[in-house]
N, C-alpha and C positions, 0 to 999 in steps of 0.2 A: 272613158273606158267603161261607163255604165250609164244608165238612164239618169237624166238630170234630176236633182233633188227638188228643183223649183224652176219654173219658166220665168226667169228674170226678164227676158225680153218682152213677154206678154204683159207683165206688170208695168214695165217702163212705158210701153206703148199705150196702155190704158190710161196711165196717169197723164201723159202728155196730151193725148187726144181729149181727155175729159176737161183739161184746162181750156179748151176751145181755141188754143193758139197754135196748135200743130195738127197736121194731117199725115198719118203714117202710110207708107206703102204696104199693101197687103203682102204677106209672105209668099203667096202664090205668084206674085208679080216680080219677085226679086230674082235677079239674074244670077246671083251667086251668094254664098254665105261665108264671107271671110270672118275670122275671129281676131285679127290683128290689123292695125292701121296700115302696115307696110304691104298687106295683101289686098288693099282696096284700090281698084283701078278707077280713078275719078272720072275718066272719060266715059266709061260704061254707065256710071250713075247719072252723069249729065244728060245722057240720051233719054233717061227716064224722067228728067226734070226734077230730080231730087236735089235738095239744098244741102242736107247734112246726112251723114251715115254714122250710126253708132255701132260699134263692134265690141265684142267682149268674150270672156270665158268665165265659167264657174268652175273653180279648181278646188278639189278636196285636199286639205293639208294633212300632213302626217299625224297631227293631234286630233283629227276628226272634224275640225272646223272647216269652213269654206272661205275662199277668197273670191270676191267679185272683182274681176279686172275688166275695165271698160275704157274705150277711147272714142273721141268725137272728132270726125273729119269734116271739114268744110269742102263740099264738092267743087265749088267754083275755082278754088285755088289749090285744092289737094292738101291744104294745111291741116296738121293735127292740132286741134284747139284744146283738147283736154285728154288727159290720160292718168288714171289713178286706180287704186285697188282698195277695196273695203273688206275687212275681215268680218265674218258672221258665224255665229253658232248655228247648228243645223235647224234649230227652231226659230231662228231670227232672220231667215232669208227674205221673208216678205217685207219687214221694215227696211232691211238693207236694200232691197230692190227699189223701194220708194226713195231712198237716199240717192240712188243712181239717177233717178228721174229728176230729183232736186238739183243735182250737179249739172245736168244737161240744160235744164230750164234756166238756171242762173247764167251759165256760160253764153247761151244764145241771146237771152232777153235782158240780161243785166239786172235781174231781180231774183232774190233768193227764193228757191222753190219751197213750197209748204206741203208737199205730198207726204212727208214723214211725220207730220203733226197728227193731232187727234181732235175729235170733237166730242162734246158731251151734250146730252139732251134728255128731256123727260118724255117717256112713252106712257100712254094711258090706254088701258083696255077694260072692257066690260061695261055693262049697263050702269046708269047713274046710281043705282042702289047697291052695286057690288063691284066697284071699280078697283083696279089694281094700278099702282103707280110705280114706275121703274126709272131709276137714274142710270142711264146707259152711256158708256164710253166706247167710241168706235174710231177706226182709222179715218183719215180725212175724206176718203171716198165713200164712207158710210159702211164699209165692210168690217169684218172682224169685231163684231159687237160683243161687249161684255157688260153684264148687269153688275153695278157696283153697290146698289142699294135698292130695295123694293119695300113697298108699304101699301096698306089699304087706304092710307090717308094721303092727301095731296103732297106732292114734292114740287118745288118751284125754284126758279132763279139760280140755276147752277152757274158758278163763276170759277175760273181756273186761277190757281196761284201762279205767280210769275215764274216759278221754277217748274211748273207742270206736274208737280208731285201730289197736289191736293186739290180738292174741290170744296168750295163753300156753297151752301144751298139752304133753302128754307124747307122744313118738313113739319107736318102736323101730327106725326106719329105718336107724340106725347100728349095728344088732345089739344094742345095749344100751339100756335105758330112759334117756331124757334129756329135760330140760325145754327147750323152745324158746319164743322170743318172735318172732312174725311180724307185720310191719307190713302192714296190709291193702292200702293204696294202692300200695305198691311191690312187695309180695311178699317183701321181704327177711326172711330167717329167721336168727335168732341163737341159738346154743346157749348157755344160761345156766347149766345144771347137768347135768353128766355124771359125777357122783362115783360111786365104787365102791358098788355095791349099788342100793337102790331110790331112784329120783328120781320123785316123784309129787305129785299133788294141788296144783298151783300156785294161789294166790289172791292177787290184786293188793291192795296196801294202798291206802287211799283217796287218798293223795297220789301214787300211781303210782311211788314210788321203790323199793319193796320187794315181794318175793313171799314169802308164807308157803308153805312147802313141807313135804312129808313125806319124810324121808331115812332110810336105814339106813347108819350109818357103820361104824367098825371093829368095834363090838360086835355088829353085825348086827341091832340092834333098831331099829324104826321110831319116830321121834320128830318133833316139829314144830320147824322152824327158820325163822328170818328170813334171807332172802337179799337183800343190797343189790345192786341191778342196776348201780350205778355202780362199785362197788369189789369185788364178788364176796365181800364179807365175810359170814360166817355167824355167826348168834347162835342158840344152842340154847335152846329154850323149855321143852321137857319132857324129863325124864330118868327114865323108869319102865320096868320090865321088860315092861310091856304094850305093845300096838300103839296108838300115837297117830297119827291121820291125819285127812284131810279138813278142813283148817282153813278157817274163814270169818271174815272181819273184821267187827267192829262198825262201824256207819257213822261213828263218830267216830275210828276208828283206834287207840283206846286199849286194845282187848282183842280176843281171838279166841275163837271157839267151835270145838270139834273133837270127833271121835269117838274114843273109847277103850274098850278092853275090860278096863280095870283093875278093874272091879267084877265081872268074870266073864263079862260079855256086853256087846255094843256099846251104849254110852250116850253122851250129849252132855255135854261139860264146857265150862266157861267159864274163861278165864285172862286176868287183867289183865297188861298189858305193863310196868307200873312195877316197879321193883326190889322183890324179895321176894314177887311175886305167886304164888299157888298155885292149881292147878286146883280148880274147884268143880263138883260134879255138878249138872246142870240138869234132866235128864229122869229121872222115877221111875215113870211109868205104863207098864207093858208090859215085856217081856223084851228088846226090841230097838228101839233108836232110833239112827239114824245119818244121815250126810250132811246136817249142818245148813247152812241158808242163812238169812241174817238179812234181815228185811224192811227196806225203805229207812228207815222211821222208828225202827228198832231195838226195836220192841215185841214182835215175834214171830219165832219160828223156823219154817221149813219143814223137816220131817224125813221120813225114811222110817221107818215104824213097822210092827211086826208086829201085825196086827189080825185076830183070829179065823182064824189060819192063813194069812193073805195079807199081802203087803207092800204098804202103801198110804201115800199122802201125808197127813201131818197137820200142823197148825199148833199150836205150843206158845206160850202166852202167857207172856212173860217176867216179867210183873208178879205174876200170881197162880198160874202154873204149870198152868193148865187146858190140856187137849189136845182138839182137834177133828179128827176124821177127815174128810178132804176128798174123797178119791178112792174109787173102788169097784172097782178092778181087782184082779187076783190077783198081779201082779208089777209094781208101779209103783215108779219109781226116779228118781233125779237131779232133785229139785225145784229150781227157781230162780225167784225173784220177778221180776215185771215191775218196771221202774224206778219206777212209780207205786204199787206195792204192792197193786194191785187184783186181780191174778191171779197164778197160779203155773203155769209150764210144767214138764212132766215127761215122762219116757219110760214107755211101757207096752206091753203085748202085745195085739195084736188080729189074729185070723185067723192066728195062728202066727208073726207077725213083729213087730218093734219099730216103734212109731209114736209120734208126738208128740201130747200132749194138754194141754189147759188146764183149770184149775179156778179159779173165783173164790175170794177169800179167805174168803167165808162158806160155800163149798161148794155153793151153789145153782145155779151155772152150770158145766156140764161140756161139753166139746166136743173134737173131734179136729182137728188141723191137717194140711193137705196137705203131703206131702213126697215126695221121689223114691223109687223102688223100693229095696228092700233093708232091712236092719235099721237102725233109727234109734236112736241112743243119746246120752245125756249132753247134753241141750240146755242152753244158757246164753243168758240174755237180756241184750242190750246195755244200757248206760246211755242216758239221753236223748242224742240226737245233735245237737240244736240248742237 
């Protein structure tokens, strides 16, 4: 009875098409605009070679909120595959629309959608003598950016807590490198490690109680430690003359992967956290493999590898050791899996500046994400938020 408060269909279409796994029929080519499954004539849509039709309504409720009602129909059989309704406040129609896309994606592909998740990254602007660093949180498509912290000093290594409510990161705004945890809803920032020397590469444990961090203590050497957030207790995990850094947790929380040059060049190692565990080298193909990130199912690692003179993103199969080159840039870095494991976000160079990019786990789908001006670095993908 009035203009729609939000174009839900446009958001759903953009999400599904951006995944690279769907191609939507332009509205100008649609033969009709039904809003309920029982009004869909499958015969007509089969003539257009359409596989699925999504219909729905945006309904204003008496309390001023909205309800997004949607249904998914398989054209070949005419079967209604999905039908549900999502409540949404007037200011939350965008994230609710992303959830509609998530539901469709999962019902058709059998993989949970990640459109309603978020990403964090560092954006850098200005000349070297007057740079500005911003910690940015955005929707998974790069839109709806929000600056959660800014500083004239470097910000590095953002990492999401497992509940998606906080970010850990490294900042130099107190003149020395320190690790902070910031609650996104309130903006509260807590310094959790400012020990003498290097404080870097925080990674949340699956239970959210600890951070794996890279520290240099009295001997000046960089090693991996576990930091209890409740007690500030430290447990040293590696003790080697080499540089051990960039820890990443296994999904079960029983082990870590990290980068070390103990073999003479950066390679990825695995360390069980039970008593007596010793590091075991994981990567052997190529002279450089670093920045490991573990897939949600624990079967693969995303790494930065040196491939034919260029730094690219690769996937390492942890069962048989095979390596797949996924990206095609010259300076690709900082890979991070989507929480559903279907895609990897990373930073690359385009037109002389840092940008965000996505690649599917099979390497077939590659795309760029929109982001604000400036150098974009170190993206991190949030966990599922609902």
